N, C-alpha and C positions, 0 to 999 in steps of 0.2 A: 556536296560539302551536306552533311546535318548537319540541323539549326543546334542552338544551343539545347533547348527543350530536347528535344529526340534522345540527345548525346548523355542528358541529367537522366532522361527515363531510361535509357538501356543502362548509366552505370547504377542505377538506383538496382537492378536489375539482377545486372551482375555481382553486385554486393550482398544479394542474400536478402532486402530489405522484401516481405513479401506482402504487407499490407500499410493501407495506408488510410489515414483518418485526414479529414477536415471538409472543405468548402473552397469552390477554386472560386478565385480571385486573384484581378494585380496580375501581376507578371508567372504568378503558377496556372495563372487559365492554362496558357499551352504547355506545360508539363501535364497536367494532366488531360489535354487533348492528346500527347503523343503517348499515354498508359490505353488510347483504346485499343479493344481489340485481345488486351493483354490479360485479361483477366485472370487467366490459366498460371501465370506468373505472380503478377502480383493484385492482389486484390484489394479495390478502391469502396471504403465507406463513406456515404456524405452522410454528414450529420446537421442538424440543425442550428449548431451555434458553438465556435470556436472552443468553449469550454467545456463543453462535452467533449468535442473531440481530443480533445488534449487531454481529458479524462482516461478516456477510451486510449488515448496511445500508452497512459503511463500506464494503466491495468496488460496493454500487451507486454511492456519490458517485463513487470513483473512476473505470468504467466509462464515466459516464453525464456526468460533470462537472454535476454539480445533484442535489439529498437524495431521499432515500427515506426512509420514515420507521422508525421504532426504538418500539413500544408497549408496555405491560406496565405491571404492576403496580409501583409506587414504590420496594418495597424490592428489588427482587429486579433492577431496570432499575438502578437506581444504583449495586450491587455487584456483582452477574455479570455484568450490560451494562454495566459501566464496563469490561470489557478492552477491549471494541470502541470504547464513545467515546471513551476515553484514547489509544486506537491514530490512531483519524482524526482527534482533537485534533491529537498530536503528525505526522500526515502531510497534514494540509488535505486534509481526503476530507469534501465537504457532509453535512449527516444533520441531521437533522428527529428530536428526540424530545419522545413525549407518554409522561408517564406520574402518577400521583397520592401524593398525601401521605398518603393511606390513613385520612386523620382521622376513622375511624369512631370514634362515641361519644366521649365527653371530654376534648380534648386531652390538658389538663392533667393528666389523673389516669395518663396514658403506656398509652390502650388500646391493644390489642392490633395490630401491623403499625403503628403510628404513626409518620409517618415526618416532623413537623410543626417538631421543635426543640424541643420543650417538656422540661421535666426527663423523665426515664424511655422518651426518643423516638430516633431518629436524627433527623438536618436532612438531608432527600432534596433540598431546594433549595439546602443550601451542599456537598450532596459532586456536584452535577453542575455547579455553576457554577465548581468546584475542576477540572473536566476537560471547559467547554465554552465557545465566543465568547461565549454568553449563554444566559441562563436568567432566567425568570420566572414567577413563582406568580400564577395567577388564580383569582379568587373567583368570577366570576360569567360566564354564556356568554357576555356582552358583551366582557369582558376574555380572553374565548380566541381569538376571532375576533381583536383585536387583538394577542393571542400570539402567534397563528399567523403573523399576516403578517411582527411584528417577527421571532420567532427565523428564518423564510426569510430575509428581510433580511440578519441578521448572518448567516446561513451562508456566504452567497455574494456577501456583500462581502469586499472586498480578500482576504486570502486566506483560502480559503474552510476551514469547519470546522461540528463538532455546535454548536449550539443547543439549548435544551428549551423545554417549556413543562411547567412542574406543576399540576395542577390541584388545589383544594381536592376534598374527594369529591363534594359536593353539584353541583358546576359538571354535569357531562352529564345529569344528571335534575332540572333546573330547566329553566323555559321561559325560550327566547331574546323579549328585549322589547326591540324597537329604542328606542335610546333617539335622542332630533335631537339633541342636545349629544357623540353619540360616534355619528358614522357608519360603517358595514361599507364600507370600501372595497376597491375589487379590488387584487390584491394589484403591477396593473402599475409603481402608483403607488412604491411603498413601493423598488422594486428598479429599474429605469430610469435608471441610472448610467452616463456613457459612462467607457469604461477612457482615461487620462491618455496622453497619448505624450512622446516625451523629447525636448528644447530640439534643435533641428539643430545645434548649435554642440556639443554633448555628444557625439550620435553623430557628429560630424566628428573629436572627439579621441580618440575611442574606433576608428573604422576605419582612421585614422591611425598609430594606433601599432601594430595588427592588420597592416597594409600594411609597415609599416618594421621589423617585428620580424623578426632574425633567425631564431628557433623558437619561434611563437606555439602555446599549446593551449589549447581547448575545455574545461571540463568538464561536460559534461551532468548535471542534478538531477533531481528529480521535478518542477519546474515546467515541463519541457519538457513530461512528461505531462500536466499538468495545466491547459496551456493548450493539447493538440493542435498545439504547434511544430514539428513532427517534417521536416515538408516547410523550414522556415525553416530549422532545424538544417542541413541535410543539403546545401542549401543554401550557409550561410556557410559551411561548411565546404570542400567541393568548388571554392569561388572563393579561398578564401585557402589550398588545399592543406595544413589545420593538421591533426593529429591531435585527435580525440575521445575524452578518457575520461570513464567514470562513476563515478557515486556510487552506491550498494545500491538505492537508490532510483530515480536515473538510466538503470537497464539496460531495454536495450531502447529508450531514446530516440532509437538509432540501429542500424543493426542491427551485429553484432559481425563478420559477413561482409564488410561493407563496408570498402576498403582503408584506411581515413581510421581507422577504427574501433581505438582501442589497448587495449578492454577496460578494468574495473573498478579501480578505483585504493585505494590504505587501507595500511588492516592485510592485511586480507583477499583484496586485489587480487590483479593480475597483474604483473610486471615489465615489462611492456613501458610501461603504465599510467602507472606510478610514475619509471622513466626518463626518461619524454617528460616530464611533469610538471616533473621535474629538473631538467631541460635547458635549459627552457622560459626566457624574458626576457618573455615578455608572455604573462597568461593570463586569458581571458573565460570567469567564473562563469555559470551560466545554470540560476536557479534552485535552488540547493542552500545549506542555509546551513553546510555547512564545517564541520560536527562530530566528535569526538576519534579515530571510525574512518576516518570517510573523510579525515583529516590525519595518521594512523596520532602521534595523541594530540599534534597543532601541533609533529609534528617539521620542525627548518626543515632538514634536508636533503631535503622532499619538497619545502614551500613556505616561501618566505623572504622576508618583504613588502618587506623592508628592500635587496634585491637584484634583485625581484621587479616587475615593473608589473603589477597585479592591477586587473581590471575587475568587476564582479558584478551580477546581473538578479536581481532580485525581486520578486516582488508587495508585500512586506509593509517596508519601508521598514528596522524593524530588524533586518532579517536583514542588509542590505547592510552588511559591516563589522562583522561582530556576533563572530565570530569569528577572522576575519583582518581583520587595515586594508588598504583599497584604493584606487586611488587617482579612482576613481569609481564611486558607488553607482548604478543607473540602474532609478528605480522604477515598476513596472509591469508588466502583464501579458509574458510572455516572447512571446508572438505578433508583440502589433502592433512589440513593440520589435527585435525580430529580421528585421522586416517593413522598415522605416529602416534597419537596416547593410545589409539587402539592397537595395533600393535604393539606396541612398549609395554603396555597392562598384560596382554596373553602373557609375554614371554616372562613374563616380571612376576606372575601371581600365583602361588602355592595354594594358600590357604582363602578359598573365599568366606568361609564360615565366621572368617572376622569381622565380615559387615551384614551379618545376619540382624544385628542387634539396631543399625540403621532403621531395616525394612519395619520393622515393629515400631521405631516411634514414628513413622511418618504413616502409618495405618493408624496410629493410638491419635494421632495431633488432628490427622484431616476429621476422624471420627468428631474428636472431640469441638471440634470449630464451624462445624457442619460444614461441611466442604461442600460447595456452590447448593448450600439448603439452608440460607441464613434468617429465611423469613418464612416463617406460617403461610401469608399472603400468596405464598407458589401454588397453593391447590383449593382457594378461597375464587370461587365463581362468583360475579358481580357483573353490572350494568351501571354506568360504564365501566370499562375493564381496567386492572390494576394491571401496571406494565409489568414488574414482573412475573402474571399470570399469565402475559402472552407470550412475556419468553419462555416458558415454560412450559406451553400451546406450542410454542412454534419447533421446541426442539422436539416435542414428543411427535411430532405431526410431520417430519419432514422426513425424508432418506438421507443418512447415514453420510453421504459421500457430496450433498449439495454443498456447490461454492456459496458462503453469505459472501454480502458485501455490506457493510456499515456504513454510515455518517457522523455524522458530528450535533453536539446536543444531549441530551439527558435520554434519548433513547441509543444512545453508542454506549452512554452509560449502564443502563440497563443493561443490553446486551454482555456488554463488556464484563457487570460482576455476575449475572447469575445464568449466561449459556456455557455449557461445557459443551468443547468441544466433543468429537468423537472417532474422528479421521483426519490425519495430517493435510496440513494444505488446503484448508479449506474456509478458513476468514481472512478476506481482504478490508482492511481500513486507510483510512486516510490519515496518517501519525506524524506527516512531513510536519506541517501547518496545518492540517484536521480544518480545512475545511467544510463550510457546510453544501449539499449537493454535490456529494462525491458517489454519493451509493448507487442511483438510476443509473448512468453512461457507466458507471465501471462494471456495472451488475448486465447490462448490453455487451459491452467488451467482453466478458468475460463469456457469455452465451454463445457469441458468434466462436468465439476462438474455441470452445468445449464445447461443440452442441449435443454430446450426449451425455453430460451431465447437466443434473438442476439447478438452479442458479435463483438465487433469490437475494433480494435488495432489503435491507431494512434501514426506516428513515422516519424523521419526524416531518411534519408537515410544512415545517417552513424550510428545510432544506428538499423537499420534494416536489415545490413549487419551483424552485432554483433552476432546475435541470430535466422537470417533467416534458421538457420537448426531444430526449431520449428515448421516450417510449414511441415516439415515430421512427427514430429508425428501426428501431426493433421489430416493428411491425414489417417497414419494407425489407430486412434483411432475416426476416421469418425466426427471431431469438425471440421466444416465449420465456418470457422471466416473470417471476412472477416479485410485485412489489407491496410489501408490509408497510403501513401508513401507522405510526403511534397519532393519533389524531389529537392534542387537549387544543385545538383552536387556538396556539401560540406559541411565541419562542418559548419555549418551555422552563428552561435554563436558565435565561433572563429572568421570565415573572417570577422567577424562583426566587431570586434574590431582590427581585422589587418588593415581592407583599412583607419583605422582613421589613424592610423600609415603609412599607402603605404606600407605596410611590409607584405604579403601575401607569406605564406611559412606554410607545410604541412597543409592544409586546404582543396583543393580540389581532387575531385576525378574523378576517369578514368570514362566518359560519360556510365551510364547501365542499363538496362530496364529492372526493377525487376518484370515486370508482367512476360518476360519471364520466368523469375528465379523460379514466380512460378509454371508457366506452367512445368516447368523440372520436380520439384515437384510431381506434377500429379493435379498441383490445377488448378486453372480459374486467369487470368489476362489480364489488359487492359489497355495500355498509356494513358495519357491524356495531354493534351495542352492547351487545352480550358474548360473554367471556364462553359460552355453552357453545355458539355458534359458529366461535374462531377453529375447531377442527376439520368440521365441513366445508370451510370457507375456504382455508389450505389447502385442502384436497383438490376441491374443487377446480380452484384458482390453475392449480399445476395439472392436470385433465380437460384444459379448456384447448391448450394448445395455441395460444397466443399471450404477447405480453398482457398480464392481468396485476391488478390493484386489491388487497383487500384492507381498506378502510376499516381502521380500530378506533373506534371512540372511546379515549383513554382519561381515568378519572386523573384530574390535575389535581386534585388536592395531595394525590400519595407523591413524596420527595425522596430524591435519589440520597439527600447527603442525609438520613438518617442510618443508611447502609457503609458509607463513604467510612473506607480503613482504621480503624484506630493503632498507629504501630503501638505493638508492644514492649514491654522496658526487654533487654536483650538479656538471655538465659544458656549463661557456656559455663 
C-alpha cells in the first residue's frame, strides 16, 4: 500500500500540476520526498521565503491560467505565504495550497508550532479560509485525494482564485487504503463544466447601443488577461472605432501604441483616458470591478450612471453592478461574450463610415492631452535621475516583448503614468491588495515560466529589500532577470506625505548599494547616478546572462502628485 505522501504526489501529477513553489517543512516534507526523481513531470522550485513562494505561485496562475502548487509548513504558509495567497485571491489568480496543521503531540496542550485552532495554538484552516475560495481540512490519505480534486475545482471554477488543502500531520505518513465507498476519480469529472453564453437578445441590445452611441468607450480590466481575450477586444474596438481605456490590472490588454488605446484611467491614470470616459455616452466594462482607484473614488465627473449607459462583462455575477450601477451585466467568460458581440456586429454593420469621426476625435484628444508625454522632464538628463526620465529610458532601451513586473509605492505610479506598453500581456502588477515586495519574486517566476522572454522587475528600494531573497532563487534556477531599483533612500510615498506636514519619521533608510547585494548572491549589478549612464546599464544587465540589478539614484525632490490626473468636467 502507498503512503499518503506518495498518493498525494501521484494525484498532483495526474491532475496536471506541473510546478511546486515552496520550502519543505512539517508534514509536507514526505510529499516533497515523494516527488524526488519526477522532475520531468512536476518541477519543484525551492524558494528562500514563503512570501516569495506564494508570489511565484500567483504569477504562474496569471501567466498559465491554471494553478501551480504552493507547499510548505502550516504556520509559515498561512502567515508569510498569506501575502501572495491574498493577492491571488483579490486578483483572481488560480492557485493550490497544500500545508499542514503541525499537530505534533497533543493539540489540546498547545504543542509547538501547532495550528489546529485549539487553545494555545493558531487556527491555520480558518486563516486560509479568510483568503481562499475554498479550504478543506483532511485527516486521511483518502480525504486528501478528494480534497485535492475539490481544491482544483474551486480554484478554476468561475472567477479563479486560491484553494487550500490543510492536512493533519499524520496524513502523509499513513497508508492509503482504497475505500469502495469513496472512489478515487480522475480530476476531469470534477472540472468538466461548459462556460455559459449570453442570450442573443442581450447581445443585440448591447451591440445596438454601442452602434448608435455618439462616443462609446471600452474599459478593459484584468478579465481580458484571464480569458486571453486580446484579439476579441481589439476586433471589437476596431469595428466600433472606439477608444479603449484600461484599469491598472488591465494594462497591456491592448498595446498602448494602438491608435484606439487611450491609456490607464482613474486616480493615477492619464488625461486622455479620463477625458474619454467622462465624455462617453455608452461605456462597456470588460472584466473590471471598477474599485476606488479606477473610478477616482467614484467621482461622477468620471463615470456617472445617471447620465451614461453602462454595460459590464464579468465572470463573477456579484461584480457586475457592484460598484457602479449598470444597464446590463453580462455574466461569463470575456472571450466567449466578445466573440458573440463581434459575430453580431459583423453581420449587422453595413456602413463602417459612420464611425470615422470617432477615430478623428480620439486622435485629436490624444495629441491635445500629450498622450504618455505630459512632462518635459521625460527628456532631461540629470544626476540624481528624475524618475519620469528613468521610465522613458526603460521604455526606450528594452525589447518590446519584455515582461515587466511592478511593485508598490511611487515607483509603480511613475511606471503606471509614463510607461507606454508596446505589446499585449507584458505588464504584471500587484493590484489585489498591491503590497510591496511583489516585483522581484514575480519576475523570477515569469522568467522560469517564459525563459525565452526578457523579464524586468521595476521596484523601489523599500520593496526590493523585502524580497531580495528571490535573487538567490533566480541564480539557482538560471533565471536571468533584470531588476531596476528606484533608489531614493526611503519609503518615497510615505515621505512625500510627511514632508507636507514636516514630520519625517520611520520613512528613511540607511544608504545601501543594492547592486553589490545582487553581486553577493552571484549576480551582476551596477549603481547609476546619472541618467546618461542608464541605457548602457540596462543593456549590460540583459547581456550579463545572470540575475542583475541596476540601482538608480532617484531625485527624491520630484513628486508624483504634480502629475496625478485631474478629472475633467463631462462634455457630452
